C-alpha positions as CSV (number, residue, x, y, z in Angstrom):
1,M,-26.6,12.8,0.7
2,T,-28.1,12.3,-2.7
3,R,-27.4,9.7,-5.3
4,T,-24.7,10.8,-7.8
5,E,-24.2,9.4,-11.3
6,L,-20.8,8.6,-12.7
7,P,-19.0,11.2,-14.8
8,A,-20.0,11.1,-18.5
9,N,-16.6,9.8,-19.6
10,A,-16.5,7.0,-17.0
11,S,-18.3,4.4,-19.2
12,A,-15.9,4.8,-22.1
13,L,-12.9,4.6,-19.7
14,I,-14.2,1.4,-18.1
15,A,-14.9,-0.1,-21.5
16,S,-11.3,0.6,-22.6
17,V,-9.8,-1.4,-19.6
18,P,-8.8,-5.0,-20.3
19,T,-11.0,-7.3,-18.3
20,G,-9.4,-10.7,-18.9
21,V,-6.6,-12.4,-17.1
22,W,-3.3,-10.8,-18.4
23,I,-1.0,-13.6,-19.6
24,D,1.7,-13.5,-22.4
25,G,1.2,-9.8,-22.9
26,A,-2.5,-9.7,-23.6
27,A,-5.9,-10.1,-21.9
28,R,-7.8,-13.3,-22.4
29,P,-10.8,-15.0,-20.7
30,A,-10.2,-17.0,-17.5
31,S,-10.1,-20.7,-17.7
32,G,-13.7,-21.7,-17.6
33,S,-14.7,-18.2,-18.6
34,A,-15.9,-17.3,-15.0
35,E,-16.2,-13.6,-14.1
36,F,-16.9,-11.5,-11.0
37,E,-18.4,-8.0,-10.5
38,V,-16.5,-4.8,-9.7
39,R,-18.6,-2.3,-7.8
40,N,-18.6,1.5,-7.2
41,P,-18.3,2.0,-3.4
42,A,-20.1,5.4,-3.7
43,T,-23.3,3.7,-4.9
44,G,-22.9,-0.1,-4.6
45,D,-23.6,-0.3,-8.4
46,V,-21.8,-2.7,-10.6
47,L,-19.1,-1.0,-12.8
48,T,-18.2,-4.0,-14.9
49,T,-17.3,-7.7,-14.7
50,I,-13.8,-9.1,-14.9
51,A,-12.2,-12.5,-15.5
52,D,-12.1,-14.7,-12.4
53,A,-8.7,-16.4,-12.6
54,T,-8.4,-20.0,-11.6
55,V,-5.6,-22.4,-10.5
56,A,-5.2,-23.3,-14.2
57,D,-4.7,-19.6,-15.0
58,A,-2.1,-19.4,-12.3
59,D,-0.2,-22.3,-13.8
60,A,-0.4,-20.6,-17.2
61,A,0.9,-17.3,-15.8
62,L,3.8,-19.0,-14.0
63,T,4.7,-21.0,-17.2
64,S,4.7,-17.8,-19.1
65,A,6.8,-16.0,-16.4
66,T,9.3,-18.9,-16.3
67,A,9.7,-19.0,-20.0
68,A,10.4,-15.3,-20.2
69,A,12.6,-15.2,-17.1
70,K,16.0,-16.1,-18.6
71,A,15.8,-13.6,-21.5
72,W,14.5,-10.8,-19.2
73,A,17.3,-11.4,-16.7
74,A,19.8,-11.2,-19.6
75,T,18.2,-8.0,-21.0
76,A,20.6,-5.1,-20.6
77,P,19.9,-3.0,-17.5
78,R,19.7,0.1,-19.7
79,E,17.0,-1.5,-21.8
80,R,15.0,-2.5,-18.7
81,S,15.5,1.1,-17.5
82,T,14.2,2.5,-20.7
83,I,11.0,0.5,-20.6
84,L,10.4,1.5,-17.0
85,R,11.0,5.1,-17.9
86,R,8.6,4.9,-20.8
87,A,6.0,3.3,-18.5
88,W,6.4,6.2,-16.1
89,E,5.8,8.7,-19.0
90,L,2.7,6.8,-20.1
91,V,1.2,6.7,-16.6
92,I,1.8,10.4,-16.2
93,E,0.2,11.1,-19.7
94,R,-2.9,9.1,-18.6
95,T,-3.1,10.7,-15.1
96,E,-6.8,11.6,-15.5
97,D,-7.7,8.1,-16.7
98,F,-5.9,6.4,-13.8
99,A,-7.3,9.0,-11.3
100,L,-10.9,8.5,-12.4
101,L,-10.6,4.7,-12.5
102,M,-9.2,4.6,-9.0
103,T,-11.9,6.9,-7.7
104,I,-14.8,4.9,-9.1
105,E,-13.5,1.5,-8.1
106,M,-11.9,2.4,-4.7
107,G,-13.7,5.6,-3.6
108,K,-11.0,8.1,-2.8
109,T,-11.5,11.7,-4.1
110,L,-10.2,12.7,-7.5
111,A,-7.6,15.0,-5.8
112,E,-6.2,12.1,-3.8
113,S,-6.3,9.8,-6.9
114,R,-4.3,12.3,-8.9
115,G,-1.8,12.5,-6.0
116,E,-1.5,8.7,-6.0
117,V,-0.8,8.7,-9.8
118,A,2.1,11.1,-9.2
119,Y,3.3,9.0,-6.3
120,G,2.8,5.6,-7.9
121,A,4.3,6.6,-11.2
122,E,7.4,7.9,-9.4
123,F,8.3,4.3,-8.4
124,L,8.7,3.5,-12.1
125,R,11.0,6.4,-12.7
126,W,12.9,5.7,-9.5
127,F,13.5,2.1,-10.3
128,S,14.3,2.9,-13.9
129,E,17.3,4.7,-12.4
130,E,18.1,2.0,-10.0
131,A,18.1,-0.7,-12.7
132,V,21.5,0.6,-14.0
133,R,23.0,0.9,-10.5
134,V,22.9,-2.7,-9.3
135,G,26.4,-3.2,-8.0
136,G,28.7,-5.9,-6.5
137,R,32.2,-5.8,-5.1
138,T,35.6,-7.4,-5.5
139,A,38.4,-7.6,-3.0
140,T,41.6,-9.5,-2.3
141,A,41.0,-12.4,0.1
142,P,42.7,-11.6,3.4
143,S,44.7,-14.9,3.1
144,G,46.1,-13.7,-0.2
145,N,45.0,-16.9,-2.0
146,G,42.7,-15.2,-4.6
147,R,39.9,-12.7,-5.1
148,I,36.5,-12.4,-3.6
149,L,33.9,-11.5,-6.2
150,V,30.4,-10.7,-5.2
151,T,27.6,-10.3,-7.7
152,K,23.9,-9.6,-7.7
153,E,21.4,-11.7,-9.7
154,P,17.6,-11.6,-10.1
155,V,15.8,-14.0,-7.7
156,G,13.5,-15.3,-10.5
157,P,9.7,-15.3,-11.0
158,C,7.9,-13.3,-8.3
159,L,4.4,-13.1,-7.0
160,A,3.1,-9.7,-6.0
161,I,-0.1,-9.5,-4.0
162,T,-1.5,-6.0,-3.8
163,P,-4.2,-4.3,-1.6
164,W,-7.2,-2.3,-2.6
165,N,-6.4,1.0,-0.8
166,F,-3.6,2.2,-3.1
167,P,-4.3,0.2,-6.3
168,L,-1.7,1.9,-8.5
169,A,1.1,2.7,-6.1
170,M,1.1,-0.7,-4.4
171,G,1.4,-2.2,-7.9
172,T,4.2,0.0,-9.1
173,R,6.1,-0.2,-5.8
174,K,6.4,-4.0,-6.4
175,I,6.5,-4.3,-10.2
176,G,9.1,-1.4,-10.6
177,P,11.9,-3.0,-8.5
178,A,11.1,-6.5,-9.8
179,L,11.5,-5.5,-13.4
180,A,14.5,-3.3,-12.7
181,A,16.2,-6.3,-11.1
182,G,15.5,-8.5,-14.0
183,C,12.7,-10.6,-12.5
184,T,9.4,-11.6,-14.1
185,V,6.3,-10.9,-12.0
186,I,2.8,-12.1,-11.5
187,V,0.4,-9.7,-9.8
188,K,-2.7,-10.8,-7.9
189,P,-4.6,-7.5,-7.3
190,A,-7.3,-7.1,-4.7
191,E,-10.7,-8.2,-5.9
192,D,-12.2,-4.8,-5.0
193,T,-9.9,-2.9,-7.3
194,P,-8.6,-4.9,-10.2
195,L,-9.2,-2.4,-13.0
196,T,-6.4,-0.1,-12.1
197,T,-3.9,-3.0,-12.3
198,M,-5.3,-4.1,-15.6
199,L,-4.9,-0.6,-17.1
200,L,-1.3,-0.6,-15.7
201,A,-0.6,-3.9,-17.5
202,Q,-1.8,-2.4,-20.8
203,V,0.5,0.6,-20.1
204,F,3.5,-1.7,-19.7
205,A,2.7,-3.5,-22.9
206,D,2.5,-0.1,-24.7
207,A,5.9,0.7,-23.1
208,G,7.5,-2.3,-24.8
209,L,7.6,-4.8,-22.0
210,P,8.1,-8.2,-23.5
211,A,5.2,-10.7,-23.3
212,G,5.4,-13.0,-20.3
213,V,7.4,-10.6,-18.1
214,L,4.2,-9.3,-16.4
215,S,1.0,-11.2,-15.7
216,V,-2.1,-10.1,-13.8
217,L,-4.5,-12.5,-12.2
218,P,-7.7,-10.9,-10.8
219,T,-9.6,-13.5,-8.8
220,M,-12.2,-14.2,-6.2
221,D,-10.4,-17.4,-5.3
222,A,-7.2,-15.9,-3.9
223,P,-6.4,-18.6,-1.3
224,N,-6.3,-21.4,-3.9
225,V,-4.7,-19.4,-6.7
226,V,-2.0,-18.0,-4.4
227,A,-1.4,-21.4,-2.8
228,A,-1.0,-23.0,-6.2
229,L,1.6,-20.5,-7.2
230,M,3.5,-20.6,-3.9
231,S,3.7,-24.4,-3.8
232,D,5.2,-24.4,-7.3
233,P,9.1,-24.7,-7.2
234,R,9.3,-22.3,-10.3
235,L,8.2,-19.4,-8.1
236,R,11.1,-17.8,-6.1
237,K,9.6,-14.9,-4.3
238,V,6.4,-13.5,-2.8
239,S,5.7,-9.8,-1.9
240,F,2.6,-9.0,0.0
241,T,0.9,-5.9,1.3
242,G,-2.1,-6.5,3.5
243,S,-3.2,-7.6,7.0
244,T,-0.8,-9.3,9.5
245,R,-3.3,-12.2,9.7
246,V,-3.0,-13.0,6.0
247,G,0.7,-12.2,6.0
248,K,1.4,-14.8,8.7
249,K,-0.3,-17.4,6.6
250,L,1.7,-16.5,3.5
251,I,5.0,-16.6,5.5
252,A,4.0,-20.1,6.7
253,Q,3.2,-21.2,3.1
254,S,6.5,-19.8,1.9
255,A,8.5,-22.2,4.0
256,D,7.8,-25.2,1.9
257,Q,9.6,-23.7,-1.1
258,V,11.9,-21.5,1.0
259,L,10.6,-18.5,-0.9
260,R,12.1,-15.0,-0.5
261,T,9.4,-12.9,1.2
262,S,8.6,-9.2,1.5
263,M,5.8,-8.5,3.9
264,E,4.3,-5.0,4.4
265,L,1.6,-5.8,7.0
266,G,-0.7,-4.1,9.5
267,G,-0.1,-0.9,11.4
268,N,-1.3,0.9,14.6
269,A,0.5,4.2,14.2
270,P,0.8,6.6,17.1
271,F,0.7,10.3,16.5
272,I,2.2,12.1,19.5
273,V,1.7,15.8,20.2
274,F,4.1,17.1,22.9
275,D,3.5,20.1,25.0
276,D,6.0,22.2,23.1
277,A,4.5,21.4,19.7
278,D,3.2,24.0,17.2
279,I,-0.5,23.1,17.6
280,S,-1.6,24.5,14.3
281,A,1.1,22.5,12.5
282,A,0.2,19.4,14.5
283,V,-3.5,19.7,13.5
284,D,-2.4,20.0,9.9
285,G,-0.2,17.0,10.3
286,A,-3.0,15.0,12.0
287,M,-5.4,15.8,9.2
288,A,-2.9,14.4,6.7
289,A,-1.9,11.4,8.8
290,K,-5.4,10.4,9.8
291,M,-7.7,11.5,6.9
292,R,-5.5,10.8,3.9
293,N,-7.2,8.2,1.8
294,G,-10.2,8.4,4.2
295,G,-8.1,6.7,6.9
296,E,-7.8,3.6,4.8
297,A,-4.0,3.4,4.9
298,C,-1.6,1.2,6.9
299,T,0.4,4.3,7.8
300,A,-2.7,6.2,9.1
301,A,-2.5,7.7,12.5
302,N,-4.5,5.2,14.6
303,R,-3.9,6.7,18.1
304,L,-3.5,10.4,18.7
305,L,-1.6,10.8,21.9
306,V,-1.7,14.4,23.1
307,H,0.0,16.0,26.1
308,N,-2.8,16.8,28.6
309,S,-1.7,20.5,28.8
310,V,-2.6,21.0,25.2
311,R,-5.1,18.2,24.6
312,E,-8.3,20.3,24.6
313,E,-6.8,22.9,22.4
314,F,-5.6,20.3,19.9
315,T,-8.9,18.3,20.1
316,A,-11.1,21.3,19.6
317,A,-9.1,22.5,16.6
318,L,-9.0,19.0,15.0
319,T,-12.7,18.5,15.6
320,E,-13.5,21.7,13.9
321,R,-11.5,20.7,10.9
322,I,-12.8,17.1,10.7
323,A,-16.4,18.2,11.2
324,A,-16.1,20.6,8.2
325,T,-15.1,17.7,5.9
326,T,-17.4,17.3,3.0
327,V,-18.6,13.7,2.4
328,G,-19.7,12.4,-0.9
329,A,-18.7,10.4,-4.1
330,G,-15.1,11.0,-4.8
331,Y,-15.8,12.1,-8.4
332,V,-18.1,14.9,-7.3
333,E,-16.5,18.4,-7.1
334,G,-16.0,19.7,-3.6
335,T,-15.9,16.2,-2.0
336,A,-13.1,15.9,0.6
337,L,-14.0,12.4,1.9
338,G,-15.3,9.5,-0.2
339,P,-16.8,6.2,0.8
340,L,-15.1,3.3,2.4
341,I,-14.2,0.4,0.1
342,N,-17.2,-1.9,0.9
343,A,-20.0,-2.6,3.4
344,R,-17.8,-5.0,5.4
345,Q,-15.2,-2.3,6.0
346,R,-17.9,0.3,6.9
347,D,-19.5,-2.1,9.4
348,S,-16.1,-2.9,10.9
349,V,-15.4,0.8,11.6
350,A,-18.9,1.3,12.9
351,A,-18.5,-1.6,15.3
352,L,-15.2,-0.2,16.7
353,V,-16.7,3.2,17.3
354,S,-19.9,1.7,18.8
355,E,-18.0,-0.5,21.3
356,A,-15.8,2.5,22.4
357,V,-18.8,4.7,22.9
358,E,-20.7,2.0,24.8
359,S,-17.7,1.7,27.1
360,G,-17.7,5.5,27.9
361,A,-15.8,7.2,25.1
362,R,-17.0,10.6,24.0
363,V,-17.9,11.5,20.4
364,R,-16.8,15.0,19.5
365,T,-18.1,14.8,16.0
366,G,-19.5,12.2,13.7
367,G,-19.6,8.6,15.0
368,A,-22.0,6.8,12.7
369,A,-22.4,5.3,9.2
370,V,-24.1,7.6,6.7
371,D,-27.7,6.6,5.8
372,A,-27.2,6.7,2.1
373,P,-26.4,4.5,-0.9
374,G,-22.8,3.4,-0.9
375,Y,-20.4,2.7,2.0
376,F,-19.9,6.0,3.8
377,F,-18.9,6.7,7.4
378,E,-19.0,10.2,9.1
379,P,-15.7,11.9,9.7
380,T,-15.3,11.3,13.4
381,V,-13.4,12.4,16.5
382,I,-13.7,10.5,19.8
383,D,-11.8,11.0,23.1
384,E,-12.0,9.7,26.7
385,V,-11.6,6.1,25.4
386,P,-11.1,3.7,28.3
387,A,-8.0,1.6,28.2
388,G,-8.3,-1.9,26.6
389,Q,-10.8,-0.9,23.9
390,R,-10.3,-2.6,20.5
391,I,-10.2,0.8,18.8
392,L,-6.9,1.5,20.6
393,S,-5.3,-1.8,19.5
394,E,-6.7,-2.6,16.1
395,E,-6.4,-0.8,12.7
396,I,-9.4,1.4,12.3
397,F,-9.0,1.8,8.5
398,G,-11.5,4.6,8.4
399,P,-12.0,8.4,9.1
400,V,-12.0,8.1,12.9
401,A,-9.5,10.1,15.0
402,V,-9.1,8.6,18.5
403,I,-7.5,11.0,21.0
404,T,-5.8,10.0,24.3
405,G,-3.9,12.1,26.8
406,F,-0.5,11.7,28.5
407,D,1.6,13.6,31.0
408,T,5.3,12.7,30.4
409,E,7.5,11.9,27.5
410,D,8.2,8.4,28.9
411,E,4.5,7.8,29.2
412,A,3.9,8.8,25.6
413,I,6.7,6.5,24.3
414,A,5.3,3.6,26.4
415,L,1.8,4.2,25.0
416,A,3.2,4.5,21.5
417,N,5.1,1.2,21.7
418,N,2.4,-0.7,23.4
419,T,1.3,-2.5,20.3
420,E,2.3,-5.6,18.3
421,Y,2.7,-3.4,15.3
422,G,5.6,-1.2,14.3
423,L,5.1,0.3,10.8
424,A,4.8,4.1,11.2
425,A,4.9,6.6,14.0
426,Y,4.6,10.4,14.1
427,F,5.4,13.1,16.6
428,Y,5.4,16.9,16.9
429,T,7.9,18.9,19.0
430,Q,10.1,21.9,18.7
431,S,13.0,20.5,20.7
432,L,15.8,19.1,18.6
433,D,17.0,16.9,21.6
434,R,13.5,15.4,21.8
435,M,13.4,14.8,18.1
436,L,16.5,12.7,18.3
437,R,15.6,11.0,21.6
438,V,12.0,10.0,20.7
439,S,12.9,9.0,17.1
440,S,15.3,6.5,18.6
441,A,12.9,5.2,21.2
442,L,9.9,4.6,19.0
443,E,9.6,1.0,17.8
444,A,8.6,1.7,14.2
445,G,10.2,1.2,10.8
446,M,9.3,4.8,9.7
447,V,9.1,7.9,11.9
448,G,7.6,11.3,10.8
449,V,9.0,14.2,12.8
450,N,6.8,17.3,12.5
451,R,5.1,15.9,9.3
452,G,2.0,13.8,8.7
453,V,3.0,12.2,5.3
454,I,6.2,10.2,5.2
455,S,5.9,8.0,2.1
456,D,8.6,8.7,-0.5
457,P,9.7,6.5,-3.4
458,A,13.3,7.4,-2.6
459,A,13.0,6.2,1.0
460,P,12.7,2.6,2.3
461,F,9.1,1.7,3.3
462,G,8.7,-1.1,5.9
463,G,8.0,-2.0,9.4
464,V,9.3,-3.9,12.5
465,K,7.6,-6.4,14.9
466,Q,4.4,-7.7,13.3
467,S,4.2,-5.0,10.7
468,G,6.4,-7.0,8.3
469,L,9.7,-8.0,6.7
470,G,11.9,-6.1,4.3
471,S,11.6,-2.7,2.7
472,E,10.0,-1.3,-0.5
473,G,11.2,1.9,-2.2
474,G,14.5,3.6,-1.9
475,S,17.8,2.0,-2.9
476,E,16.9,-0.8,-0.5
477,G,13.8,-1.8,-2.6
478,I,15.6,-3.4,-5.4
479,D,17.7,-5.6,-3.1
480,E,14.5,-7.5,-2.2
481,Y,14.6,-8.9,-5.7
482,L,18.3,-9.8,-6.0
483,N,20.3,-12.8,-4.8
484,T,23.8,-12.4,-3.7
485,K,26.4,-14.7,-5.3
486,Y,30.0,-15.1,-4.0
487,I,32.6,-16.3,-6.4
488,A,36.0,-17.4,-5.0
489,L,38.4,-16.6,-7.8
490,T,41.9,-17.9,-8.1
491,P,43.5,-16.4,-11.2
């Protein structure tokens, strides 16, 4: 690979993005004026510096959110809907800006970034429609002594902690329902990808969102900034997308203030190919489920479980497809796989593969980090992995497909469920009976049947077991930001 320069319009785009902490509807320097660097994972070069929020900034953001909370909760649902709809329009209008920004700070290809813009923006449109559909109910008390009146009210100021792998969509998936419900929200974006969130904050301001309703705190001191917010009784909810390890700590921290929590945590998704599957379709699905976003997705197929009667046919076809994947900077035309987010993630993937190979696993293609500037790892297929290897139990979060064989349906289900996680699962079959039977048996919050991409703003996104609590998206998503109030009414 050769070194590639940024596109000509990248510098002007970066210069247009706010780089302060976003409080009271505008960017300003962090308390103490500290900054940190944002790097291009395709080269390791510094793109820009951005404000490094402190505990004092967190307090200022929460003060602003609290001051705006009552008026925003009282804002007519139709007005909140209109602002969200306008934000959706503005994001779509700026598709190329958001796509390029995500590609240069996160690494995914421009094609995938454009796809994320469409997907992420759709949460704003979806929740603009949900804002005017928050319901309740009324009924006569069974005893006949009055009426039961149930209403829904915003939970109050929220903290949204977003990951680096989908910097736009993970923001809109949390901000959209919070604003629709009438909540103010503080976003703590991942330190690797803060620029996309800052541009989104500017879009919301341009859409007419009142000052104080949305704050953004980029920071390298996340533990202290987040702890300060979560220990403050003015905060009423935390929503987090990230690792199970960090999620557990946040759940523990949330107990002191009895915060509402939404947790979208780790995954170890199985991808099952039964003996009656359409192999060509299954390979297409595996490419989507495994290689989307370079494998850096919580829903990525982590373990490909293939019936032994078709395993070699499937493995050979998938290996051919993955071996042909073009690696390079995501903003270079023709690139199909960009870099991993940083050196730490690249080295983590390399260690998982190396350990598996040393234990006897077979590399069908790839298998190593790319010797070039940036944080690249070869698109990889391995099989014959001995049981007990870390690569079978931990999230890979990289472009590595791990294939394991099975003989019976019961064995496949047992292997699929043999994990502490339960976010997503996929399987391919042409039997309707098996579709229903296996869907029910899989311990996952989301199941893809004969498809490798399942995320949809109109559907609930969430897991079971140690993959999290609650759902985002769908009509269920707004409920995470609403309290239920019962009123016993005697006329």
